C-alpha positions as CSV (number, residue, x, y, z in Angstrom):
1,M,11.6,4.1,-9.4
2,P,8.5,6.1,-8.4
3,A,6.7,5.3,-5.1
4,V,3.4,6.6,-3.8
5,L,1.4,6.9,-0.6
6,L,-0.9,4.2,-1.9
7,F,-2.4,1.0,-0.8
8,A,-1.2,-2.6,-1.1
9,W,-2.3,-5.6,0.8
10,L,0.6,-6.2,3.2
11,V,1.7,-5.6,6.8
12,A,-0.6,-5.2,9.8
13,G,0.7,-4.1,13.2
14,L,3.1,-6.2,15.2
15,R,3.4,-5.9,19.0
16,G,5.1,-7.5,21.9
17,P,7.6,-10.2,21.1
18,G,6.8,-10.2,17.3
19,P,9.1,-7.4,16.1
20,A,12.0,-8.6,18.1
21,A,12.1,-11.7,15.9
22,L,12.1,-9.7,12.7
23,P,15.3,-8.9,10.8
24,R,16.3,-5.2,11.0
25,A,16.2,-3.2,7.8
26,A,19.2,-0.9,7.1
27,V,18.2,2.8,7.7
28,L,20.4,5.6,6.5
29,V,19.8,9.3,7.1
30,D,21.3,12.3,5.3
31,P,20.4,15.4,7.4
32,K,21.7,17.8,4.8
33,S,19.5,16.6,2.0
34,H,16.7,15.6,4.4
35,R,16.5,12.1,3.1
36,L,15.9,8.7,4.8
37,V,16.8,5.5,3.0
38,I,15.3,2.1,4.1
39,E,17.0,-0.9,2.4
40,L,15.7,-4.5,2.7
41,P,18.0,-7.5,2.6
42,A,19.2,-8.6,-0.8
43,V,17.5,-11.5,-2.6
44,D,17.8,-13.4,-5.9
45,V,15.0,-13.3,-8.4
46,P,14.9,-16.2,-10.8
47,A,13.8,-15.9,-14.4
48,A,10.3,-16.6,-15.5
49,H,9.4,-20.2,-16.2
50,E,7.3,-21.1,-19.2
51,G,5.9,-17.7,-19.5
52,V,4.7,-17.5,-15.8
53,E,6.1,-14.7,-13.6
54,T,8.4,-15.7,-10.8
55,M,7.3,-14.1,-7.5
56,V,9.8,-13.6,-4.7
57,G,8.7,-12.2,-1.3
58,L,11.2,-10.4,0.9
59,P,11.0,-11.1,4.7
60,L,9.2,-8.6,6.9
61,C,11.8,-6.3,8.5
62,E,11.7,-3.9,11.5
63,V,12.5,-0.3,10.8
64,L,13.6,2.1,13.6
65,V,13.0,5.8,12.6
66,P,16.2,7.8,13.4
67,V,14.8,11.4,13.3
68,D,11.7,13.5,14.0
69,A,10.3,14.2,10.5
70,S,7.3,14.9,8.3
71,L,7.4,12.9,5.0
72,H,6.4,14.6,1.8
73,S,7.7,12.3,-0.9
74,A,8.9,8.8,-1.5
75,Q,10.7,6.8,-4.2
76,V,11.5,3.1,-4.6
77,E,14.8,2.0,-6.2
78,L,15.8,-1.6,-7.2
79,V,19.3,-2.5,-8.0
80,D,21.2,-5.8,-8.6
81,D,24.4,-6.9,-7.0
82,A,26.4,-4.9,-9.6
83,G,24.5,-1.7,-8.7
84,H,22.5,-1.7,-12.0
85,A,19.0,-0.3,-11.8
86,L,16.3,-2.9,-12.6
87,P,13.1,-2.4,-14.7
88,R,10.0,-0.9,-13.0
89,T,8.1,-4.1,-13.7
90,V,10.3,-6.1,-11.2
91,L,8.6,-4.3,-8.3
92,H,5.3,-5.9,-7.5
93,H,4.8,-4.0,-4.3
94,F,6.6,-2.4,-1.4
95,N,4.9,-1.7,1.9
96,L,5.7,0.2,5.1
97,S,3.4,0.0,8.1
98,D,3.1,1.5,11.6
99,P,2.3,-1.2,14.2
100,D,1.2,1.2,16.9
101,H,-1.5,3.2,15.1
102,R,-4.7,1.8,13.5
103,E,-6.2,2.1,10.1
104,L,-8.8,4.9,9.6
105,F,-11.6,2.4,8.7
106,L,-10.4,-0.7,10.7
107,P,-8.8,-1.4,14.1
108,I,-5.8,-3.1,12.5
109,G,-2.2,-1.8,12.0
110,L,-1.8,1.3,9.9
111,H,-0.4,1.0,6.4
112,L,1.9,4.0,5.8
113,L,3.4,3.7,2.4
114,A,3.0,1.4,-0.6
115,A,4.4,1.3,-4.1
116,S,3.6,-1.0,-7.0
117,R,4.6,-1.4,-10.6
118,E,1.5,0.5,-11.9
119,T,1.3,3.4,-9.5
120,P,2.4,6.8,-10.7
121,T,4.7,9.1,-8.8
122,I,3.2,11.3,-6.1
123,T,4.5,14.1,-3.9
124,V,2.7,16.5,-1.7
125,P,3.5,20.2,-1.1
126,Q,6.0,20.1,1.8
127,L,4.8,23.4,3.3
128,L,1.2,22.2,3.4
129,F,1.2,18.5,4.2
130,G,3.4,15.9,5.9
131,L,3.2,12.5,7.3
132,P,4.6,12.8,10.9
133,L,7.2,10.3,12.2
134,E,9.0,10.4,15.6
135,R,12.5,9.4,16.5
136,G,12.6,5.9,17.8
137,Q,9.2,5.0,16.2
138,R,9.1,1.4,15.0
139,L,7.8,0.5,11.6
140,V,7.6,-2.7,9.6
141,A,8.6,-3.0,5.9
142,G,8.0,-5.8,3.3
143,A,8.1,-6.2,-0.4
144,M,7.4,-8.6,-3.3
145,L,9.3,-8.8,-6.6
146,A,8.1,-10.2,-9.9
147,N,10.1,-11.3,-12.9
148,S,8.4,-12.0,-16.3
149,S,11.7,-12.0,-18.2
150,A,14.1,-14.8,-19.2
151,V,16.8,-13.0,-17.3
152,A,17.5,-13.8,-13.6
153,Y,18.5,-11.0,-11.2
154,H,21.0,-11.6,-8.4
155,G,21.4,-9.8,-5.1
156,V,18.5,-7.5,-5.7
157,R,18.2,-4.7,-3.1
158,V,15.0,-2.8,-2.6
159,R,15.4,0.8,-1.2
160,L,12.7,3.2,-0.1
161,M,13.9,6.8,-0.3
162,L,11.9,9.2,1.8
163,E,12.2,13.0,1.7
164,Y,11.2,14.9,4.8
165,V,11.0,18.2,6.6
166,R,12.7,17.9,10.0
167,G,10.6,18.1,13.1
168,G,10.2,21.2,15.2
169,L,9.5,23.6,12.3
170,P,6.2,25.6,11.9
171,W,5.5,23.7,8.7
172,P,3.9,21.7,7.2
173,L,0.6,23.3,8.1
174,Y,-1.4,20.0,8.2
175,R,-0.5,16.6,9.6
176,A,-1.6,14.2,6.9
177,Y,-2.0,10.4,7.5
178,P,-2.5,7.5,5.1
179,W,-5.8,5.7,4.8
180,A,-7.0,2.8,2.8
181,I,-10.0,0.6,2.0
182,D,-9.9,-2.8,0.4
183,V,-12.9,-4.7,-1.0
184,Q,-11.7,-7.8,0.9
185,Y,-11.7,-6.0,4.3
186,P,-11.7,-6.9,7.1
187,L,-9.4,-9.9,7.0
188,G,-9.2,-11.1,3.4
189,R,-9.0,-14.8,2.7
190,P,-7.9,-17.0,5.6
191,P,-5.4,-18.2,6.6
192,T,-3.0,-15.8,5.0
193,G,-5.2,-12.7,4.8
194,S,-4.7,-12.4,1.1
195,K,-6.8,-9.6,-0.5
196,A,-7.0,-11.4,-3.8
197,F,-10.3,-12.9,-5.1
198,D,-11.3,-15.1,-8.0
199,L,-12.6,-13.6,-11.2
200,A,-15.5,-15.4,-12.8
201,R,-16.2,-15.3,-16.5
202,G,-17.5,-11.9,-17.5
203,R,-18.4,-9.4,-14.8
204,T,-17.3,-9.6,-11.2
205,E,-18.2,-7.0,-8.5
206,R,-16.9,-6.8,-4.9
207,F,-17.5,-4.2,-2.3
208,W,-16.9,-3.3,1.4
209,E,-18.3,-0.5,3.4
210,G,-17.5,1.1,6.8
211,S,-17.1,4.3,8.7
212,P,-13.9,6.2,9.7
213,A,-12.8,6.3,13.3
214,I,-12.4,10.1,13.3
215,P,-13.7,12.9,11.2
216,G,-11.5,14.6,8.6
217,T,-10.8,15.4,5.0
218,I,-9.5,13.2,2.2
219,L,-6.9,15.1,0.2
220,G,-6.7,12.6,-2.7
221,L,-6.5,8.9,-3.5
222,G,-5.2,6.3,-5.9
223,G,-6.5,2.9,-6.9
224,H,-5.2,-0.6,-7.2
225,L,-6.7,-3.0,-9.7
226,H,-5.3,-6.1,-11.5
227,D,-5.6,-7.0,-15.1
228,Y,-9.2,-6.7,-16.5
229,G,-10.1,-4.3,-13.8
230,V,-12.8,-1.8,-15.1
231,S,-13.4,0.7,-12.2
232,L,-13.3,1.6,-8.6
233,E,-16.0,3.7,-6.9
234,L,-16.1,5.3,-3.5
235,K,-19.7,6.2,-2.4
236,D,-21.3,7.8,0.7
237,V,-24.1,5.2,1.2
238,T,-25.7,7.3,3.9
239,N,-26.6,10.1,1.6
240,G,-26.2,8.3,-1.8
241,H,-23.5,10.6,-3.1
242,V,-20.6,9.2,-5.3
243,L,-17.5,10.8,-3.9
244,W,-15.1,9.4,-6.6
245,H,-15.2,7.1,-9.6
246,G,-11.9,6.0,-11.2
247,A,-10.7,3.7,-14.0
248,P,-7.2,2.4,-14.8
249,E,-5.3,3.0,-18.0
250,T,-5.1,-0.3,-19.9
251,D,-3.6,-1.7,-23.0
252,G,-5.7,-3.2,-25.8
253,A,-5.8,-6.6,-24.0
254,G,-7.1,-5.2,-20.7
255,R,-3.8,-5.2,-18.9
256,V,-3.5,-2.5,-16.3
257,I,-0.8,0.0,-17.1
258,T,-1.4,2.6,-14.5
259,F,-4.1,4.0,-12.3
260,P,-4.3,7.9,-12.3
261,L,-4.3,9.7,-9.0
262,A,-7.2,11.9,-7.9
263,R,-6.3,15.1,-6.0
264,F,-9.2,16.8,-4.2
265,Y,-7.4,19.7,-2.7
266,S,-7.2,23.1,-4.4
267,W,-6.9,26.8,-3.5
268,R,-10.7,26.7,-2.8
269,R,-11.0,23.6,-0.6
270,L,-8.9,21.1,1.3
271,G,-10.7,18.0,0.0
272,I,-13.7,15.7,0.7
273,H,-14.9,15.6,4.2
274,V,-15.9,12.3,5.8
275,T,-17.4,11.6,9.2
276,P,-18.0,8.6,11.6
277,A,-21.7,9.3,11.3
278,H,-21.7,8.1,7.7
279,R,-20.9,4.8,6.0
280,Y,-18.7,4.7,2.9
281,R,-18.6,1.9,0.3
282,L,-15.8,0.9,-2.1
283,T,-16.8,-1.1,-5.1
284,A,-14.4,-2.9,-7.6
285,V,-15.6,-4.0,-11.0
286,Y,-13.9,-6.5,-13.3
287,E,-14.7,-7.8,-16.8
288,N,-13.0,-11.1,-17.5
289,P,-13.0,-11.7,-21.3
290,T,-10.9,-14.9,-21.2
291,G,-13.8,-17.3,-21.1
292,R,-12.4,-19.1,-18.0
293,P,-12.3,-18.2,-14.3
294,I,-9.0,-16.7,-13.1
295,R,-8.0,-17.8,-9.6
296,D,-6.9,-14.9,-7.4
297,G,-7.1,-12.7,-10.4
298,G,-8.7,-9.7,-8.7
299,M,-7.9,-7.1,-6.1
300,G,-9.6,-3.8,-5.4
301,A,-8.3,-1.0,-3.1
302,V,-8.0,2.7,-2.7
303,A,-5.6,4.7,-0.5
304,G,-4.5,8.2,-0.1
305,L,-3.9,11.0,2.5
306,F,-6.3,12.2,5.2
307,V,-6.2,15.3,7.4
308,P,-8.0,14.9,10.8
309,D,-10.4,17.6,11.9
310,R,-9.0,20.1,14.4
311,G,-8.9,18.5,17.8
312,A,-9.1,14.9,16.4
313,T,-6.2,12.6,17.3
314,W,-5.2,9.7,15.1
315,P,-6.2,6.6,17.1
316,A,-3.7,4.0,18.5
317,V,-4.3,0.3,18.1
318,D,-5.9,-1.9,20.8
319,P,-3.7,-5.0,21.0
320,A,-6.5,-6.9,22.7
321,D,-8.9,-6.3,19.8
322,T,-9.9,-9.6,18.1
323,L,-9.7,-8.2,14.6
324,Y,-6.2,-6.8,15.3
325,R,-4.9,-10.1,16.6
326,Q,-6.4,-12.0,13.7
327,D,-4.9,-9.6,11.2
328,Q,-1.5,-9.8,12.9
329,E,-1.5,-13.6,12.8
330,A,-2.4,-13.6,9.1
331,T,0.5,-11.1,8.4
332,L,3.0,-13.3,10.2
333,R,1.8,-16.4,8.4
334,S,2.1,-14.6,5.0
335,G,5.5,-13.2,5.7
336,G,7.5,-16.0,4.1
337,A,8.5,-15.8,0.5
338,D,6.9,-19.2,-0.4
339,D,3.5,-18.3,1.0
340,M,3.5,-14.8,-0.5
341,A,4.4,-16.2,-4.0
342,D,1.6,-18.7,-3.7
343,M,-0.9,-16.0,-2.9
344,M,0.2,-13.7,-5.7
345,M,0.9,-16.1,-8.5
346,G,-1.0,-15.5,-11.7
347,H,-2.1,-11.9,-11.1
348,H,-0.2,-10.6,-14.1
349,S,0.4,-13.8,-16.0
350,D,-0.9,-14.4,-19.5
351,P,-4.2,-16.2,-19.8
């Protein structure tokens, strides 16, 4: 199933004794095909009950990178205990994070990769762009599965398949890093850090604004909205310019089917330049037609790839930072399947 370098809510950095307590994800490398495969522990996914999706959260797992590499594409695969591929809708989200580097807009752990049921496939030109990883680097992976069918799935394995260019080559030309903004930044809803928010009847708007830690160029982005989402907008509030406005593709009932990706690079330019001297605002808009409030019905986020300016180094995390510590604690609290299911329940259920 397709995967993208996009945002989802999960996994801040973990330092010190935290990762040692995490289960280890299986990591396989095929140097001939230049592919890494990260596989999470198998779980059972019960059938839906009375029309309500069953949500199953996988435990957070530590990932040790076995090679120096620059990633240029990703794909998520779900199979049951018999090896049969499962429907795309079973994947609610998959997340991979770097605990030792910070987010572009916040001093919390860096979200590297994310995939969800509505995100389209993305790859970047491997000669131009690559997400750098180092041998021995530690990452953290997590996922959530959702089942709206009357069929239970057993022994479900979630695999993230990453294609890469080996380290030490003169390409790719640009080191590209993920970035993200969520309208529930900085910490979401305590105590779990959930980025979900309630939808009132009719129109709901949420926004967050901040500045990047380093200057650079946004190559492109994708959005994440739940059902009844109308639009996402990224604006430079310092000069008043709208940098991007996007809307999801929906069915006739307002259910989100997919969110088109925006690519800003071309033969004429690298993308949209941003700087720490400016502030940038992300706004999410929903229209709830059900006539009743929807608890935790909304999310709003964008994410994509970012090339730092020449001479700018991607910043490491500060483990003493209060926001970093609070985000880490929320992540650990939300790592259990029961807590995650409680947070996410109802996001795609029928009204």
